N, C-alpha and C positions, 0 to 999 in steps of 0.2 A: 504494500500500500504506500503510495507516494504522497507527499504533503507539499503544499506551497503556502507560505505565510507572508504577511505584510503588516506594517504597523503604521497607524495614522494618528497624528496629534490633533486634538480638537480643544482649543483653549488650554485648560489644564486637565483635560480628559484624554484618554487614549483608546483607540480601537485596535485590538489585535485580531487578526483574521487567519483562519485555517480552512483551506478547502481540502476535505478528506474524501478520497475516492471510495465509492461503495461497490466498485467492480470486484471481480474475483481476486483473491490474494495472488500476488506476483504479477498482476497486470499493471500496466502503466495507465496514468490518467492525466488529463489536463483540465484546468478550471473552466475551459470554454466548451468542453464536449469531447467527442472522440470515443475512446474505449470505455464507454459506460457513463452513466450519470454521476455527477459529483455533487455532494452535499456541502454547501458553503456555510461554515460556522463562524460567526462573528462574536467577539466579546468586547463589550464596552466597559472600560475601566474608568470610573469617575473619580473626581477629587475627593468627594465624600457622598455617601448615599443619603445623608441627613441634611439635604439642602434642596430647596425647590428649583433652583437653577438646574441642577443635575437631574432632578426628577423630570423636568420639562425636556431636557436634552434627551433623556432616556425615552420619553414618549415619542419624540420626533424620530429617533433612531429605530425604535420598534415598529413604528408605522411604516417607515420606508423599507425596513428589512422584510416585513410581511408582504409588502407590495412586490418586492423583488424575489420572493421565495427563499430568502435566507433565514437561518436560525440565529437569533441574537440572545446572548445572555449578558447580564449586567453584574459587575462586581465593583467593589470599592470599599475604602475604610470607613469606620464610623466617624472619625475625625479627619479634617481636611489634610490632604497631602497633595503637593504640587507635582504633577507628572509632566516634566518638560519634554520628554520623548524626543531627544535630540536626533534619534535615528529614524524618525517618522518620514514617510514619503511625501506628506503634505501637512500643512498647518492651517487649521480652520479656526478663526477667532474673530471677534468684533475688533474694530480699530479702537483700542483703548485710549490712545492719545487723542484721537478725534472725539471720543466720548468725554474725556476730561475737558476738552475745549468747549464742547456743547454744554457741559455743566457750568462752565465759567460764564458763558454768554447768557444762559438762562437765569443763573443766580444773580448776575449783574442786573438783569431786568427786575428781579424780585426785590432788590435792595436799593433801587434808584441809582445804580451805577456809582455808588460812593460808599465809604466806610471801610471797615476792616473785616476780613474773613479768616477763619481758622481752617486748617487742613489736617484731617485725621485719617491715618491709613493703617494697614496691617504691617507685618514685618518687612522692613526695608530689604530689597533684594528680590521681592516677589515681582516678576516681570509685568504681570497684568496691572496690578495696582500702582506700581512705580510709573508705568506709562500713563495711567490716568492722572496721577499727580503732576507729572511733567507737562501733560497737555493742558491741564487746568492752569498751572502757573504761567506757562508761556502765553496762553490766550489772555489771561488777566494782564500780564505785562505789556502785551502788544496792543490790545484793544480797550482795556479798561484801566488807564493809568491813575484814575482817582480812587481806585480800590487798593488798599494795602493788604497784601497776602502774608500772613504769618508763616514762619518756618514750619514745615510739616512735622507733625508728631506721630510716632509710630507705636501702635498697640501690639507689641511683640507676641503676646499670648492670644491675640484675636478675641480679647475679652471686652464685652460691652461695658463692664464696670470701669475698666481703665479708661475707655473712651469718654464715658460720662464724667469722670474726674477731670480729664484733660479739658473738656469743654467748660466745665464749671470754673476751672482755674483761669482759662482764657477770658471768660466773661468778667471775672473779678479784676484781672490785670488790664483789660482793654474795655473801658466803658462804652466805646463806640463800636464794639463788635456787632456786626449786623448779619453775618452769615457764617455757615459752616459747610465745608465740603467733606463728606465722609465717603471713603473710597470703596466700601463694600457694605454688605447687609448688616453684619453684626456691629460694625463700627457705627453705622447709621442709627441703629437702635440705641447704642450707648450715647451717641451725640444728642439724640432727641431727648433721652432721659436727663442728660446734663442740662440742656436748655430748659426743660420743664422744672427741674429741681431749683434752678436759679431764678425761676419766676419770669422767664423770658419767652415763653411759648408764643409763637406768632410774630414776635419782635425780632428774634434772631432766627433767620431763615435757614432751614436745613436742606441741603441738596445731597443726593446720594446716588449710588449705582444700584442697578437691579430692581426688579418689580415683582417680588413674591407677594402672596396674599396678605401677609402681615403688613408689609409696606404700603399696600394699597389701602388698608384700613387706616394706617397712620396718615396717609395722604388725604383720605376722605375726611378725617377728623381734624386736619390742620396741624398735626404733630410734626410732620415734615411737609415741605412745600414743592419738592422736585425729585423725580426719580428718573435716572437715565437707564432705560431698559435695553437689554441685549436681546438676541434672538436665539436662545439655546435650542429650541425645537428645530430650527433651521440648521444650526450647527450639527445636531445629531443626524438629520437627514443628509446633509452634505457629506458628512463623514462616511456614512454607509454607502452613498453613491460613489465616492472616490475609492473606497475600499473594494467595492465590487468591480470598479474599473480596473484596479490593480490586479485583481484576481482573474479577470477575463481578458487581460492583454490590451485593454483600452487605455487611451491617454489619461494621465492623472494631472489635475491642476495642482501646482505646487503650493500656492497660497490663496486662500479664500477669505475675504473680509465680509462678515455679515453686518446687516444694518443695525442702527441704533435709533431710538426715539426718546424724546423728552416728554415725560408724563407729568402733568400738573393736575390740580384739582379740577380745573376747567375743562380738560380734555380726556380725563380718565375713562369716561363712559363712551367715548367716540368709537364707533365700530372699527375704524382703521387702527385704533390704538389697542383695543382689547386683545388682539392676538399676541401682543408683546407681554401681557401679564402672565407670570409664571404659574404653573400648576402644582398643586400639592399631591396629585395622583393622576395617572393616565385615565 
């Protein structure tokens, strides 16, 4: 029985694929046909199974795998692990720097294009969130010179408690603080808690990445004011498509950037925006 394998990176997720022949032992097989049918087995390895971003990615991957007649399994740790997959044959991700710039422009509108904003992120060296921060800082520097951006603070343990404390300290130290950019879901939850604890809800605007159900509730209630949503279902779909291309000898696209959308309280129920809201289950 012969095997053919390929690896595909999708943001911080990875898809490992094996096409296993089901022809008689000793016979050769190819992934595209020939000496008997081949069963294509795909494995999606997510950064963590306990995150709606990856649940939504899984939904998109499963739907596409079913459409193409492939078998997909999903694995991943309980706690987040970044799988950079340097040997991947393609990389599928949102443009994180562009997302950071979009957050800067939208937050600037929320705060009247003036004031001071804080930046809270996860562990420095995480490529996705670092790119978001860099995009945010560069856009503010280039297009919004009347806004002062504080030096980024990093929540090395990805703890909402740490982020909340950082934001409260920033509010105390900077009376003109008018906004916070939080680079991921957990950081955003902490930032919003910090703003609320300081009695500044609605006055200090909170912008974040991702759009899981909890964040949409926070957006609806005014706890946060902006969410930059990615397209994890599309990432999962694209990853399966490229994996199948690799296994069947078709061209593989080396880099794919998926779209982003800015969600606010005013457009969160727009039919064009709703597909970007993450799912808690398929």
